[in-house]
PDB file with one MODEL, atoms N, CA, C and O in Angstrom:
MODEL        1
ATOM      1  N   MET A   1       2.706 -21.074   5.081  1.00  0.00           N
ATOM      2  CA  MET A   1       1.217 -20.314   4.630  1.00  0.00           C
ATOM      3  C   MET A   1       1.898 -19.663   3.885  1.00  0.00           C
ATOM      4  O   MET A   1       2.463 -18.696   4.396  1.00  0.00           O
ATOM      5  N   PRO A   2       2.147 -19.962   2.183  1.00  0.00           N
ATOM      6  CA  PRO A   2       2.306 -18.171   2.011  1.00  0.00           C
ATOM      7  C   PRO A   2       0.944 -17.315   2.295  1.00  0.00           C
ATOM      8  O   PRO A   2      -0.151 -17.629   2.761  1.00  0.00           O
ATOM      9  N   PHE A   3       1.509 -16.079   1.802  1.00  0.00           N
ATOM     10  CA  PHE A   3       1.105 -14.997   1.944  1.00  0.00           C
ATOM     11  C   PHE A   3       0.660 -14.265   0.962  1.00  0.00           C
ATOM     12  O   PHE A   3       1.569 -14.080   0.153  1.00  0.00           O
ATOM     13  N   ALA A   4      -0.837 -13.491   0.488  1.00  0.00           N
ATOM     14  CA  ALA A   4      -1.369 -12.962  -0.785  1.00  0.00           C
ATOM     15  C   ALA A   4      -2.122 -11.826  -0.280  1.00  0.00           C
ATOM     16  O   ALA A   4      -2.765 -11.934   0.764  1.00  0.00           O
ATOM     17  N   LEU A   5      -2.080 -10.539  -1.074  1.00  0.00           N
ATOM     18  CA  LEU A   5      -3.410  -9.199  -0.910  1.00  0.00           C
ATOM     19  C   LEU A   5      -4.265  -9.390  -1.752  1.00  0.00           C
ATOM     20  O   LEU A   5      -4.427  -9.674  -2.939  1.00  0.00           O
ATOM     21  N   PHE A   6      -4.967  -9.077  -0.497  1.00  0.00           N
ATOM     22  CA  PHE A   6      -6.851  -9.112  -1.601  1.00  0.00           C
ATOM     23  C   PHE A   6      -7.496  -7.927  -0.877  1.00  0.00           C
ATOM     24  O   PHE A   6      -7.289  -7.715   0.317  1.00  0.00           O
ATOM     25  N   ASP A   7      -8.090  -7.350  -1.453  1.00  0.00           N
ATOM     26  CA  ASP A   7      -9.211  -6.532  -1.895  1.00  0.00           C
ATOM     27  C   ASP A   7     -10.589  -7.162  -1.301  1.00  0.00           C
ATOM     28  O   ASP A   7     -11.146  -8.007  -2.001  1.00  0.00           O
ATOM     29  N   ARG A   8     -11.107  -6.846  -0.198  1.00  0.00           N
ATOM     30  CA  ARG A   8     -11.642  -7.605   0.378  1.00  0.00           C
ATOM     31  C   ARG A   8     -11.828  -9.008  -0.030  1.00  0.00           C
ATOM     32  O   ARG A   8     -10.838  -9.434   0.564  1.00  0.00           O
ATOM     33  N   ASP A   9     -12.226  -9.836  -0.468  1.00  0.00           N
ATOM     34  CA  ASP A   9     -12.418 -11.332  -0.311  1.00  0.00           C
ATOM     35  C   ASP A   9     -11.628 -11.710  -1.168  1.00  0.00           C
ATOM     36  O   ASP A   9     -11.265 -12.867  -0.956  1.00  0.00           O
ATOM     37  N   LYS A  10     -11.072 -11.133  -2.289  1.00  0.00           N
ATOM     38  CA  LYS A  10     -10.962 -11.050  -3.765  1.00  0.00           C
ATOM     39  C   LYS A  10      -9.266 -11.633  -3.635  1.00  0.00           C
ATOM     40  O   LYS A  10      -8.687 -10.697  -3.084  1.00  0.00           O
ATOM     41  N   GLN A  11      -8.698 -12.254  -3.780  1.00  0.00           N
ATOM     42  CA  GLN A  11      -7.027 -12.045  -4.006  1.00  0.00           C
ATOM     43  C   GLN A  11      -6.628 -11.910  -5.184  1.00  0.00           C
ATOM     44  O   GLN A  11      -6.771 -12.730  -6.091  1.00  0.00           O
ATOM     45  N   ILE A  12      -5.869 -10.401  -5.262  1.00  0.00           N
ATOM     46  CA  ILE A  12      -5.328  -9.483  -6.029  1.00  0.00           C
ATOM     47  C   ILE A  12      -4.363  -9.552  -6.525  1.00  0.00           C
ATOM     48  O   ILE A  12      -4.108  -8.852  -7.505  1.00  0.00           O
ATOM     49  N   ASP A  13      -3.223 -10.705  -5.847  1.00  0.00           N
ATOM     50  CA  ASP A  13      -1.867 -10.360  -6.510  1.00  0.00           C
ATOM     51  C   ASP A  13      -1.706 -12.402  -6.156  1.00  0.00           C
ATOM     52  O   ASP A  13      -2.544 -13.089  -5.571  1.00  0.00           O
ATOM     53  N   GLN A  14      -0.603 -12.793  -6.648  1.00  0.00           N
ATOM     54  CA  GLN A  14      -0.357 -14.393  -6.648  1.00  0.00           C
ATOM     55  C   GLN A  14       0.464 -14.089  -5.460  1.00  0.00           C
ATOM     56  O   GLN A  14       1.023 -13.028  -5.182  1.00  0.00           O
ATOM     57  N   ALA A  15       0.442 -15.217  -4.798  1.00  0.00           N
ATOM     58  CA  ALA A  15       0.687 -15.902  -3.180  1.00  0.00           C
ATOM     59  C   ALA A  15       2.176 -15.862  -3.158  1.00  0.00           C
ATOM     60  O   ALA A  15       2.824 -16.406  -4.052  1.00  0.00           O
ATOM     61  N   PHE A  16       2.825 -15.141  -2.014  1.00  0.00           N
ATOM     62  CA  PHE A  16       3.987 -15.410  -1.854  1.00  0.00           C
ATOM     63  C   PHE A  16       5.188 -16.110  -0.765  1.00  0.00           C
ATOM     64  O   PHE A  16       4.979 -15.824   0.414  1.00  0.00           O
ATOM     65  N   PRO A  17       6.534 -17.077  -1.053  1.00  0.00           N
ATOM     66  CA  PRO A  17       6.312 -17.631   0.607  1.00  0.00           C
ATOM     67  C   PRO A  17       6.533 -16.930   1.690  1.00  0.00           C
ATOM     68  O   PRO A  17       7.041 -17.541   2.631  1.00  0.00           O
ATOM     69  N   THR A  18       6.227 -15.505   1.860  1.00  0.00           N
ATOM     70  CA  THR A  18       6.672 -14.533   3.169  1.00  0.00           C
ATOM     71  C   THR A  18       5.873 -13.795   3.151  1.00  0.00           C
ATOM     72  O   THR A  18       5.456 -13.595   2.010  1.00  0.00           O
ATOM     73  N   GLU A  19       5.386 -13.216   3.930  1.00  0.00           N
ATOM     74  CA  GLU A  19       4.370 -11.950   3.852  1.00  0.00           C
ATOM     75  C   GLU A  19       5.728 -10.195   3.446  1.00  0.00           C
ATOM     76  O   GLU A  19       5.491  -9.018   3.175  1.00  0.00           O
ATOM     77  N   SER A  20       6.288 -10.540   3.525  1.00  0.00           N
ATOM     78  CA  SER A  20       7.274  -9.384   3.139  1.00  0.00           C
ATOM     79  C   SER A  20       7.778  -9.347   1.451  1.00  0.00           C
ATOM     80  O   SER A  20       7.856  -8.389   0.682  1.00  0.00           O
ATOM     81  N   GLU A  21       8.074 -10.790   1.244  1.00  0.00           N
ATOM     82  CA  GLU A  21       7.917 -10.697  -0.383  1.00  0.00           C
ATOM     83  C   GLU A  21       6.743 -10.620  -1.085  1.00  0.00           C
ATOM     84  O   GLU A  21       6.831 -10.251  -2.256  1.00  0.00           O
ATOM     85  N   ALA A  22       5.598 -10.900  -0.612  1.00  0.00           N
ATOM     86  CA  ALA A  22       3.824 -10.731  -1.179  1.00  0.00           C
ATOM     87  C   ALA A  22       4.180  -8.747  -0.845  1.00  0.00           C
ATOM     88  O   ALA A  22       3.906  -7.818  -1.604  1.00  0.00           O
ATOM     89  N   TRP A  23       4.785  -8.690   0.399  1.00  0.00           N
ATOM     90  CA  TRP A  23       4.341  -6.886  -0.216  1.00  0.00           C
ATOM     91  C   TRP A  23       4.929  -6.319  -0.640  1.00  0.00           C
ATOM     92  O   TRP A  23       4.497  -5.294  -1.167  1.00  0.00           O
ATOM     93  N   GLU A  24       6.569  -6.705  -0.678  1.00  0.00           N
ATOM     94  CA  GLU A  24       7.887  -6.291  -2.145  1.00  0.00           C
ATOM     95  C   GLU A  24       6.990  -6.313  -3.155  1.00  0.00           C
ATOM     96  O   GLU A  24       6.284  -5.383  -3.546  1.00  0.00           O
ATOM     97  N   HIS A  25       7.052  -7.416  -3.558  1.00  0.00           N
ATOM     98  CA  HIS A  25       6.236  -7.689  -4.761  1.00  0.00           C
ATOM     99  C   HIS A  25       4.988  -6.449  -5.440  1.00  0.00           C
ATOM    100  O   HIS A  25       4.853  -5.633  -6.352  1.00  0.00           O
ATOM    101  N   ALA A  26       4.238  -7.051  -4.194  1.00  0.00           N
ATOM    102  CA  ALA A  26       2.998  -5.454  -4.062  1.00  0.00           C
ATOM    103  C   ALA A  26       3.444  -4.330  -4.364  1.00  0.00           C
ATOM    104  O   ALA A  26       2.730  -3.724  -5.162  1.00  0.00           O
ATOM    105  N   LEU A  27       4.625  -3.657  -3.936  1.00  0.00           N
ATOM    106  CA  LEU A  27       4.914  -2.809  -4.169  1.00  0.00           C
ATOM    107  C   LEU A  27       5.168  -2.515  -6.109  1.00  0.00           C
ATOM    108  O   LEU A  27       4.524  -1.915  -6.970  1.00  0.00           O
ATOM    109  N   VAL A  28       6.441  -3.306  -6.095  1.00  0.00           N
ATOM    110  CA  VAL A  28       7.197  -3.108  -7.122  1.00  0.00           C
ATOM    111  C   VAL A  28       6.116  -2.999  -8.150  1.00  0.00           C
ATOM    112  O   VAL A  28       6.241  -2.068  -8.947  1.00  0.00           O
ATOM    113  N   CYS A  29       4.951  -3.876  -8.291  1.00  0.00           N
ATOM    114  CA  CYS A  29       4.183  -3.981  -9.361  1.00  0.00           C
ATOM    115  C   CYS A  29       3.052  -2.556  -9.357  1.00  0.00           C
ATOM    116  O   CYS A  29       2.609  -2.061 -10.394  1.00  0.00           O
ATOM    117  N   GLY A  30       2.858  -2.259  -8.517  1.00  0.00           N
ATOM    118  CA  GLY A  30       1.712  -0.936  -8.229  1.00  0.00           C
ATOM    119  C   GLY A  30       0.692  -1.477  -7.807  1.00  0.00           C
ATOM    120  O   GLY A  30      -0.198  -1.180  -8.604  1.00  0.00           O
ATOM    121  N   LEU A  31       0.167  -2.300  -6.766  1.00  0.00           N
ATOM    122  CA  LEU A  31      -0.493  -2.745  -7.037  1.00  0.00           C
ATOM    123  C   LEU A  31      -1.483  -1.862  -5.319  1.00  0.00           C
ATOM    124  O   LEU A  31      -2.704  -1.752  -5.213  1.00  0.00           O
ATOM    125  N   VAL A  32      -0.299  -1.343  -4.137  1.00  0.00           N
ATOM    126  CA  VAL A  32      -0.386  -0.888  -3.492  1.00  0.00           C
ATOM    127  C   VAL A  32       0.800   0.225  -3.473  1.00  0.00           C
ATOM    128  O   VAL A  32       1.825  -0.116  -4.064  1.00  0.00           O
ATOM    129  N   LEU A  33       0.793   1.530  -2.861  1.00  0.00           N
ATOM    130  CA  LEU A  33       1.504   2.613  -2.736  1.00  0.00           C
ATOM    131  C   LEU A  33       2.774   2.623  -1.592  1.00  0.00           C
ATOM    132  O   LEU A  33       3.875   3.173  -1.571  1.00  0.00           O
ATOM    133  N   ASP A  34       1.744   1.363  -0.276  1.00  0.00           N
ATOM    134  CA  ASP A  34       2.605   1.868   0.271  1.00  0.00           C
ATOM    135  C   ASP A  34       2.899   0.553   1.292  1.00  0.00           C
ATOM    136  O   ASP A  34       2.300  -0.431   0.858  1.00  0.00           O
ATOM    137  N   VAL A  35       3.441   0.344   2.181  1.00  0.00           N
ATOM    138  CA  VAL A  35       3.186  -0.803   2.691  1.00  0.00           C
ATOM    139  C   VAL A  35       3.379  -0.447   4.678  1.00  0.00           C
ATOM    140  O   VAL A  35       4.290  -0.088   5.424  1.00  0.00           O
ATOM    141  N   PRO A  36       1.632  -0.890   4.840  1.00  0.00           N
ATOM    142  CA  PRO A  36       1.685  -0.415   6.627  1.00  0.00           C
ATOM    143  C   PRO A  36       2.989  -0.669   7.549  1.00  0.00           C
ATOM    144  O   PRO A  36       3.836  -1.481   7.175  1.00  0.00           O
ATOM    145  N   ILE A  37       3.118  -0.030   8.636  1.00  0.00           N
ATOM    146  CA  ILE A  37       3.984  -0.029   9.566  1.00  0.00           C
ATOM    147  C   ILE A  37       3.149  -0.342  10.912  1.00  0.00           C
ATOM    148  O   ILE A  37       1.987   0.045  11.034  1.00  0.00           O
ATOM    149  N   ALA A  38       3.821  -1.067  11.908  1.00  0.00           N
ATOM    150  CA  ALA A  38       3.420  -1.567  13.227  1.00  0.00           C
ATOM    151  C   ALA A  38       3.187  -0.244  13.340  1.00  0.00           C
ATOM    152  O   ALA A  38       2.029  -0.038  12.978  1.00  0.00           O
ATOM    153  N   ASP A  39       3.644   0.605  13.619  1.00  0.00           N
ATOM    154  CA  ASP A  39       2.642   1.483  14.896  1.00  0.00           C
ATOM    155  C   ASP A  39       1.464   2.570  13.678  1.00  0.00           C
ATOM    156  O   ASP A  39       1.061   3.724  13.824  1.00  0.00           O
ATOM    157  N   GLU A  40       1.316   1.958  12.986  1.00  0.00           N
ATOM    158  CA  GLU A  40       0.076   2.812  12.602  1.00  0.00           C
ATOM    159  C   GLU A  40      -1.664   2.038  12.812  1.00  0.00           C
ATOM    160  O   GLU A  40      -2.019   0.872  12.982  1.00  0.00           O
ATOM    161  N   ALA A  41      -2.321   3.159  12.712  1.00  0.00           N
ATOM    162  CA  ALA A  41      -3.571   2.500  13.006  1.00  0.00           C
ATOM    163  C   ALA A  41      -4.392   1.118  11.199  1.00  0.00           C
ATOM    164  O   ALA A  41      -4.357   1.534  10.041  1.00  0.00           O
ATOM    165  N   PRO A  42      -4.764   0.189  11.440  1.00  0.00           N
ATOM    166  CA  PRO A  42      -5.116  -0.049  10.906  1.00  0.00           C
ATOM    167  C   PRO A  42      -5.906   0.888   9.622  1.00  0.00           C
ATOM    168  O   PRO A  42      -6.733   1.790   9.755  1.00  0.00           O
ATOM    169  N   GLY A  43      -5.255   0.252   8.225  1.00  0.00           N
ATOM    170  CA  GLY A  43      -5.980   0.928   7.278  1.00  0.00           C
ATOM    171  C   GLY A  43      -5.419   1.959   6.581  1.00  0.00           C
ATOM    172  O   GLY A  43      -5.553   2.318   5.412  1.00  0.00           O
ATOM    173  N   GLU A  44      -4.527   2.531   7.825  1.00  0.00           N
ATOM    174  CA  GLU A  44      -3.958   4.055   6.779  1.00  0.00           C
ATOM    175  C   GLU A  44      -3.447   4.115   5.432  1.00  0.00           C
ATOM    176  O   GLU A  44      -3.826   4.704   4.420  1.00  0.00           O
ATOM    177  N   ALA A  45      -2.194   3.112   5.770  1.00  0.00           N
ATOM    178  CA  ALA A  45      -1.740   3.341   4.103  1.00  0.00           C
ATOM    179  C   ALA A  45      -1.933   2.377   3.504  1.00  0.00           C
ATOM    180  O   ALA A  45      -1.019   1.998   2.772  1.00  0.00           O
ATOM    181  N   LEU A  46      -3.313   1.504   3.569  1.00  0.00           N
ATOM    182  CA  LEU A  46      -3.646   0.850   2.093  1.00  0.00           C
ATOM    183  C   LEU A  46      -5.035   1.226   1.682  1.00  0.00           C
ATOM    184  O   LEU A  46      -5.779   0.607   2.444  1.00  0.00           O
ATOM    185  N   PRO A  47      -5.744   1.938   0.850  1.00  0.00           N
ATOM    186  CA  PRO A  47      -7.033   1.410   0.981  1.00  0.00           C
ATOM    187  C   PRO A  47      -7.966   0.587   1.352  1.00  0.00           C
ATOM    188  O   PRO A  47      -7.533  -0.565   1.334  1.00  0.00           O
ATOM    189  N   THR A  48      -9.546   0.685   1.832  1.00  0.00           N
ATOM    190  CA  THR A  48     -10.252   0.356   2.670  1.00  0.00           C
ATOM    191  C   THR A  48     -10.463  -0.914   1.398  1.00  0.00           C
ATOM    192  O   THR A  48     -10.516  -0.743   0.181  1.00  0.00           O
ATOM    193  N   GLY A  49     -10.560  -2.265   2.217  1.00  0.00           N
ATOM    194  CA  GLY A  49     -10.727  -3.486   2.309  1.00  0.00           C
ATOM    195  C   GLY A  49      -9.209  -4.269   1.473  1.00  0.00           C
ATOM    196  O   GLY A  49      -9.265  -5.341   0.872  1.00  0.00           O
ATOM    197  N   TYR A  50      -8.162  -3.572   1.606  1.00  0.00           N
ATOM    198  CA  TYR A  50      -7.375  -4.410   1.129  1.00  0.00           C
ATOM    199  C   TYR A  50      -6.422  -4.962   2.030  1.00  0.00           C
ATOM    200  O   TYR A  50      -6.315  -4.063   2.865  1.00  0.00           O
ATOM    201  N   HIS A  51      -5.722  -5.815   2.352  1.00  0.00           N
ATOM    202  CA  HIS A  51      -5.192  -6.436   4.078  1.00  0.00           C
ATOM    203  C   HIS A  51      -4.710  -7.902   2.703  1.00  0.00           C
ATOM    204  O   HIS A  51      -5.224  -8.444   1.725  1.00  0.00           O
ATOM    205  N   MET A  52      -2.937  -7.981   3.817  1.00  0.00           N
ATOM    206  CA  MET A  52      -2.418  -9.271   3.255  1.00  0.00           C
ATOM    207  C   MET A  52      -2.559 -10.485   4.017  1.00  0.00           C
ATOM    208  O   MET A  52      -1.921 -10.276   5.049  1.00  0.00           O
ATOM    209  N   LYS A  53      -3.070 -11.684   4.065  1.00  0.00           N
ATOM    210  CA  LYS A  53      -3.408 -12.695   4.435  1.00  0.00           C
ATOM    211  C   LYS A  53      -3.337 -14.076   4.018  1.00  0.00           C
ATOM    212  O   LYS A  53      -3.890 -14.456   2.986  1.00  0.00           O
ATOM    213  N   GLN A  54      -2.619 -14.916   4.849  1.00  0.00           N
ATOM    214  CA  GLN A  54      -2.022 -16.514   4.809  1.00  0.00           C
ATOM    215  C   GLN A  54      -3.109 -16.425   3.735  1.00  0.00           C
ATOM    216  O   GLN A  54      -3.924 -15.507   3.639  1.00  0.00           O
ATOM    217  N   VAL A  55      -2.987 -17.833   2.688  1.00  0.00           N
ATOM    218  CA  VAL A  55      -3.360 -18.631   1.637  1.00  0.00           C
ATOM    219  C   VAL A  55      -3.094 -20.331   1.887  1.00  0.00           C
ATOM    220  O   VAL A  55      -1.989 -20.689   2.293  1.00  0.00           O
ATOM    221  N   SER A  56      -4.093 -21.264   1.638  1.00  0.00           N
ATOM    222  CA  SER A  56      -3.489 -22.578   1.748  1.00  0.00           C
ATOM    223  C   SER A  56      -3.684 -22.829   0.548  1.00  0.00           C
ATOM    224  O   SER A  56      -4.680 -22.344   0.012  1.00  0.00           O
ATOM    225  N   GLY A  57      -2.631 -23.797  -0.326  1.00  0.00           N
ATOM    226  CA  GLY A  57      -2.578 -24.485  -1.130  1.00  0.00           C
ATOM    227  C   GLY A  57      -3.551 -24.476  -2.068  1.00  0.00           C
ATOM    228  O   GLY A  57      -3.232 -24.528  -3.255  1.00  0.00           O
ATOM    229  N   GLU A  58      -4.321 -24.437  -1.844  1.00  0.00           N
ATOM    230  CA  GLU A  58      -5.636 -24.811  -2.639  1.00  0.00           C
ATOM    231  C   GLU A  58      -6.412 -23.017  -3.349  1.00  0.00           C
ATOM    232  O   GLU A  58      -7.273 -22.758  -4.190  1.00  0.00           O
ATOM    233  N   ASP A  59      -5.590 -22.232  -2.512  1.00  0.00           N
ATOM    234  CA  ASP A  59      -6.126 -20.626  -2.911  1.00  0.00           C
ATOM    235  C   ASP A  59      -4.627 -19.930  -3.420  1.00  0.00           C
ATOM    236  O   ASP A  59      -4.175 -18.885  -2.954  1.00  0.00           O
ATOM    237  N   LEU A  60      -3.974 -20.760  -4.483  1.00  0.00           N
ATOM    238  CA  LEU A  60      -2.954 -20.515  -4.581  1.00  0.00           C
ATOM    239  C   LEU A  60      -3.676 -20.603  -6.353  1.00  0.00           C
ATOM    240  O   LEU A  60      -4.482 -21.432  -6.776  1.00  0.00           O
ATOM    241  N   PHE A  61      -2.956 -19.284  -7.197  1.00  0.00           N
ATOM    242  CA  PHE A  61      -3.148 -18.833  -8.677  1.00  0.00           C
ATOM    243  C   PHE A  61      -2.515 -17.075  -8.743  1.00  0.00           C
ATOM    244  O   PHE A  61      -2.389 -16.110  -7.990  1.00  0.00           O
ATOM    245  N   ASP A  62      -2.212 -17.513 -10.368  1.00  0.00           N
ATOM    246  CA  ASP A  62      -1.559 -16.629 -11.067  1.00  0.00           C
ATOM    247  C   ASP A  62      -2.293 -15.099 -10.815  1.00  0.00           C
ATOM    248  O   ASP A  62      -3.156 -14.944 -11.679  1.00  0.00           O
ATOM    249  N   ALA A  63      -2.240 -14.373 -10.243  1.00  0.00           N
ATOM    250  CA  ALA A  63      -3.382 -12.976 -10.225  1.00  0.00           C
ATOM    251  C   ALA A  63      -3.115 -12.637 -11.710  1.00  0.00           C
ATOM    252  O   ALA A  63      -2.193 -13.019 -12.430  1.00  0.00           O
ATOM    253  N   ALA A  64      -4.265 -11.740 -12.009  1.00  0.00           N
ATOM    254  CA  ALA A  64      -4.777 -10.996 -13.525  1.00  0.00           C
ATOM    255  C   ALA A  64      -3.794 -10.308 -13.745  1.00  0.00           C
ATOM    256  O   ALA A  64      -3.457  -9.840 -12.658  1.00  0.00           O
ATOM    257  N   PRO A  65      -2.826  -9.815 -14.879  1.00  0.00           N
ATOM    258  CA  PRO A  65      -2.083  -9.407 -15.598  1.00  0.00           C
ATOM    259  C   PRO A  65      -2.660  -7.656 -15.195  1.00  0.00           C
ATOM    260  O   PRO A  65      -2.140  -6.733 -14.568  1.00  0.00           O
ATOM    261  N   GLU A  66      -3.782  -7.796 -15.816  1.00  0.00           N
ATOM    262  CA  GLU A  66      -4.312  -6.018 -16.404  1.00  0.00           C
ATOM    263  C   GLU A  66      -5.501  -5.330 -14.911  1.00  0.00           C
ATOM    264  O   GLU A  66      -6.394  -4.482 -14.912  1.00  0.00           O
ATOM    265  N   TRP A  67      -4.845  -6.314 -13.688  1.00  0.00           N
ATOM    266  CA  TRP A  67      -5.622  -5.559 -12.518  1.00  0.00           C
ATOM    267  C   TRP A  67      -4.738  -4.491 -11.886  1.00  0.00           C
ATOM    268  O   TRP A  67      -3.609  -4.752 -11.468  1.00  0.00           O
ATOM    269  N   LYS A  68      -5.324  -3.198 -11.826  1.00  0.00           N
ATOM    270  CA  LYS A  68      -4.476  -2.329 -11.294  1.00  0.00           C
ATOM    271  C   LYS A  68      -5.328  -1.177 -10.416  1.00  0.00           C
ATOM    272  O   LYS A  68      -6.537  -0.974 -10.531  1.00  0.00           O
ATOM    273  N   LEU A  69      -4.466  -0.512  -9.565  1.00  0.00           N
ATOM    274  CA  LEU A  69      -4.617   0.260  -8.748  1.00  0.00           C
ATOM    275  C   LEU A  69      -6.569   0.432  -8.987  1.00  0.00           C
ATOM    276  O   LEU A  69      -7.088  -0.261  -9.863  1.00  0.00           O
ATOM    277  N   PRO A  70      -7.482   1.413  -8.108  1.00  0.00           N
ATOM    278  CA  PRO A  70      -8.424   1.761  -8.452  1.00  0.00           C
ATOM    279  C   PRO A  70      -8.499   3.515  -8.696  1.00  0.00           C
ATOM    280  O   PRO A  70      -8.162   4.285  -7.797  1.00  0.00           O
ATOM    281  N   LYS A  71      -8.990   3.994 -10.044  1.00  0.00           N
ATOM    282  CA  LYS A  71      -8.652   5.789 -10.017  1.00  0.00           C
ATOM    283  C   LYS A  71      -7.753   6.473  -9.138  1.00  0.00           C
ATOM    284  O   LYS A  71      -6.565   6.790  -9.177  1.00  0.00           O
ATOM    285  N   GLN A  72      -9.324   6.679  -7.805  1.00  0.00           N
ATOM    286  CA  GLN A  72      -9.093   7.012  -6.898  1.00  0.00           C
ATOM    287  C   GLN A  72      -7.908   6.995  -5.668  1.00  0.00           C
ATOM    288  O   GLN A  72      -7.673   7.802  -4.769  1.00  0.00           O
ATOM    289  N   ILE A  73      -7.355   5.866  -5.999  1.00  0.00           N
ATOM    290  CA  ILE A  73      -6.420   5.718  -5.577  1.00  0.00           C
ATOM    291  C   ILE A  73      -4.754   5.528  -5.908  1.00  0.00           C
ATOM    292  O   ILE A  73      -3.946   5.637  -4.986  1.00  0.00           O
ATOM    293  N   SER A  74      -4.308   5.230  -7.316  1.00  0.00           N
ATOM    294  CA  SER A  74      -3.429   5.578  -7.698  1.00  0.00           C
ATOM    295  C   SER A  74      -3.284   6.903  -8.535  1.00  0.00           C
ATOM    296  O   SER A  74      -2.181   7.248  -8.958  1.00  0.00           O
TER     297      SER A  74
ENDMDL
END
């Protein structure tokens, strides 16, 4: 199953075949500034509400190109 970045319940980026590809795309596009690592407490590297999760085929879509990080983050 593919992975996509979410802000709470809203998918904010397109889905990718692997979680690492999804994180890489989110970084390159400026959707996130850092990627969480295994030894960090959850939520330390991402704005509140952001998370990566698996999506089903029905959930795939192209993200809105105008979407940007909230001003308090960027």
